[in-house]
N, C-alpha and C positions, 0 to 999 in steps of 0.2 A: 628782528623786526617782523619777518614773515611768519615765524612761529607765533608771535604775539597776536598778529592779525587774525590767524586761523583760530586761535584760542578765543578771541573776542567775538568772532563770527559764529561759533558753535554754541547752540543753546544747551544749557546744563540740564541734566535729567529732571531736576526738581521743577524747572521752568516748563519743560514739555508736559510733565504730569499736571501742572496747573492749567495749561492751555487746553488739554484734552479732557472732556467730560464723558465718562463711560455711560453708554445707554443701558447697560446691564443693571437690573435692579431686582428686588425681591418679588415684585409683581410679575415681571417677565419670567423669572425662574419658576414661579408657581404655575404660570400658564404652560410653559414647556413641559414641566413635570406632569401636569394633568393631562395634556394632550398625548404624551407618550404612554402614560399608564392606561389611557382609554383604549389604545391599540392592543393592550394585553388582555382585554376582556373577550376578544375573539377566540373561541375555543379551537378554531382551526389554524390559529396563528403560530408563529415560531417562538413560542414562549413555553416555559416549563416552570411556572412560578412555585408550585409546590413540589418541585422535583429534587428533593434532597437525596432521593434514591438514584439519581442519574450517575452513571459511571464517570470517573474523573480522568480526563485524557492524560494529564501529566502523570498520574499514578500508573495508568496502563502502559505508557511509554517507558516509564522507569522499570516496570516489571519486564517489559519486552527486552530491554537492554541487559537485564540480569539473565534472562533466558538465553539470549545470544551468547552471553559470557559462558554459560554452562555448555552450550553447543561448541563453542570455540574458546576453550579456557586459555587465559593468558594473552590473547591477541589484542585486547583493547588496552591493556596496561593499567586498567582501573583497579583491578584486584590482584593481590599476590597469590600465585599458585606454586606449590612445591610438592615434590613427591612425598616428602616426610609428613606433611599435614594435609594431603590431598582430600582424604575422606572427610576430615573436619571442615575444610573450606567448602567443599561441594555440598555437604550436608547442611551447612549454615545457609548457603544460598537457596537450597531447595526449600528449607523451612520458611525462609523469608518470602519466597515466591508463593508458597502455599497460602500463607496468612494473607498477604496483600492481594493476591489474585482472587482468592475466595471472597474477600470483601468487595472487590470490584465486580465480580460475577454476580454476587448477590444483588448488588445495585442494578445490574443489567436485567436480571430475571424479575426483580421487583418492578422495574420500568415496564417490562412486557406485561406483567400482571395488571398494572395501571391502565395500559392501553387496551388490553383485552378484557378488562373488568373481571379478572380471575380472583376468586376468593378462597380457593382450596390449595393453591400451589405453595409448596414448602420451598421457598426461594433459597434458603440457606443450604438445605440438603442438595438441591440441584447444583448450587454453586460449588459445594465441596466435591460433588461427583465429577463435575467438569474439570475442576482444578486437578484432582487426583488422576483423572483420565489423561490430561495433557502431560503431567509429570511422568506418568508411566510410559508415555510414548516417546520421551526424550531420547532414550538409547536408540530406538528405531529411527528417529529423525536424524540423529547423528550418523547412523550407518548410511542413510540415503544421501546426506549432505557430502559424505566422503566421495560418493560416486559423482556428485555434481562438481566438486572441486577437481576431480580427476578428468571429467569431461572438459573443463576449462583448460586444463593442462594439455590435453590431447587435441583440443580444437583450436587453440589460439597460439600461433608461433611466437607471439609477443610475450606470452606468459613464461617468466623465468623460473618461478618456483611456486610450490604450494602456498608458502607463506604470503607471497605477493598476491595470489588469487584471493586468499582469505581476507587480507588487510585492505586491498585496493579495488577489488572488482565490484562495481555496483550491482551487477547481475546476481552475484552470489548473495549479497545482502537482501535483495528483493526476494530471491527464492527462499532463503532461510526464514525470512519473516512470514512469507506465505505458507510455508510448511507448518509453522507454529499456529498461525491464524486459522489454517484449514482445519486443524483438530478441534478448535473451539467452534468453528462453523458447523462441523459435523455433529457436534454436541448441541447444536441449536442455541448457542449463546447469542443473544442480541447485541448489537452495537460494537462490542469489544473487538471482534475480528476485523470489522471495517476500520476502526480507529488504527489498528496495527497496520493494515494494508495501505491505508492512505498516508500514514507516516512514511512507510517505505517508498511510496510513490513520490512524495514530496522530496525525499532525499535523493532518489535515484533517477526519477523520470520514467520509471517502469511501473506500469499499472496492472497488477495481477489480482484479480478478485479472490478473496479467501475461499470461495466455493469451487474454484477450478481444481480439477483432479490432475495431478502431474506425476508422471513416473520418475524413475531414477535416471541418473546421468543426464540431467537437463542442463543445457548451457545457453545463456543469452550473451551474445558477443556485442560489445558496446552497449546496446540496450536502450538508449534514449528513445522514447516514443513507443515502446512496445506496450500493447494492450491485450490482455487475455481476459475474456469474459467469464461470468459466473459459472456457466454450465459447460465450459470447454473441458475436453478430456484429452490429455496428452499422454502418449505411451512412453516407452523407454528410449533413451538416446535421441532425444529431439533437440535440434539446434536452431535457434532463432537469431536473426540479426536485427539491427536497429530499425525502428519504424514499422515492425510487423504488427498487424491487427488481426486478432482472432475474435471477431465480433458477431453481432446478430444482424441478420438481413431484415427481419421484420419482427414485430412484437405481437404475439397472439392476444386477442381480446375476448372478453365474455360477451353475452348477449346485450349487456348494458353499455358496451363500449369501453369497459375498464380493462387495463392491462392485467393479464393472468400472471401472477408472480410465480417464479420457480420453474416455468415451462422450459424444456430443453430448446435452446435457441442458438447455441454456439457450436463451433466445429469440433470434430473428433480427429485428432492427429495421431496416427498409428506409429509404431516403433521405427526408429532409424530414419526420420524425416528431417530434411534441412529446408528452412524457409529463409530466403534472402531478403535483404533490406527493402522496406517499403511495400512488401506484399500485403494484400488485404484478403482475408478469407472469411466469408460471412455465411451464417446460417448453420443449421443442424445438418452438416454434410460431413463426409469422411474423406480424408486424404490417406490413401493406402500406404502401407509400410514401404520403406526404402525408396520413397519418392523425393524429388527435389522440386521446390517451387521457386522460380526465379524472381529477381528483384522487380518490384512494381507490378507484379501480377495481380489481377482482380479476379477472384475465384468465388463462384456461388453455386457450384455443383460438385458432386463427389467425383473422385478420380480413383482408378484402381491402383493396386500396389505397383511399385517400380515404374512410376510415371515421372516424366520430366516435363515441366511446363515453363515456357519462357514467352516473352513478348518480342515482337520484331525489333531489331535495332533501330534507333531513331535515324531519320534521314538528315545527317549533319551537313551544314554548309560551312566549309572551311575556306577562308580567304586570307591572303597575305595582307597585313596592314601596311599602309603607306608610311614611309619614314617621315620624320619631322623636317 
């Protein structure tokens, strides 16, 4: 009886549909469409209506994953690698990257031509040159990444094996992506390096600008919240902990008050420097080699080599809690 009562009390879907009259109609759809399209007429807006030349983020990230596979073959499990067919497999990936990357780089250069009103740029030639340049750098990038992996092994007592570092450490993923993106940044490729860098940022919580120059044996322990700015320069054997910021103290402007793009504004960290969690280092300053910057330090001036900087220990109030 109770089930029957509940059944009689519940309105059927057809009845609800008859009771509700939608306010959405063709006139309202046309009004919304016209109002939205009107905002596209602003040439300073966030639209790229005729932008078939814009690079495609999904394609770029697919290419990045193949590049990471070439740098760390066999680790993702997506592609089979064996000694017997190694050259065939690697060659196939390289040809795939060249074709797809060249297409995306051509779009990026064509975008820059549109913005700069360039009429003489051979975008395809520039794209092929940048793609070939990156592919030629892959052996060297792999050599440097080996030192980064070893730095993690040497610097983290929790690291049990090289394989664990490659598979599980977000810092290594962020570093590897940055080393790829940096080569495209140096080749003055628009947009694509930032797409790669922000993808790694979204995955790892580590924000390294493609423009940063980073030496070998670089290790980021834990890593969440690390920020490294565009013009930062890091030497060899640098170790950062979570929450470290290598940022800008101020932004130079021209006589019209506009930001000057590309000016040196981030720190220089020399060889063998360790920077502990939460430290903030700002401006075009230099931290001398073999220095240690303690946790939560705020630094805006250069320090000489072999310097140790800490902040005073907090004045803790420790009291015994009363029992219930």
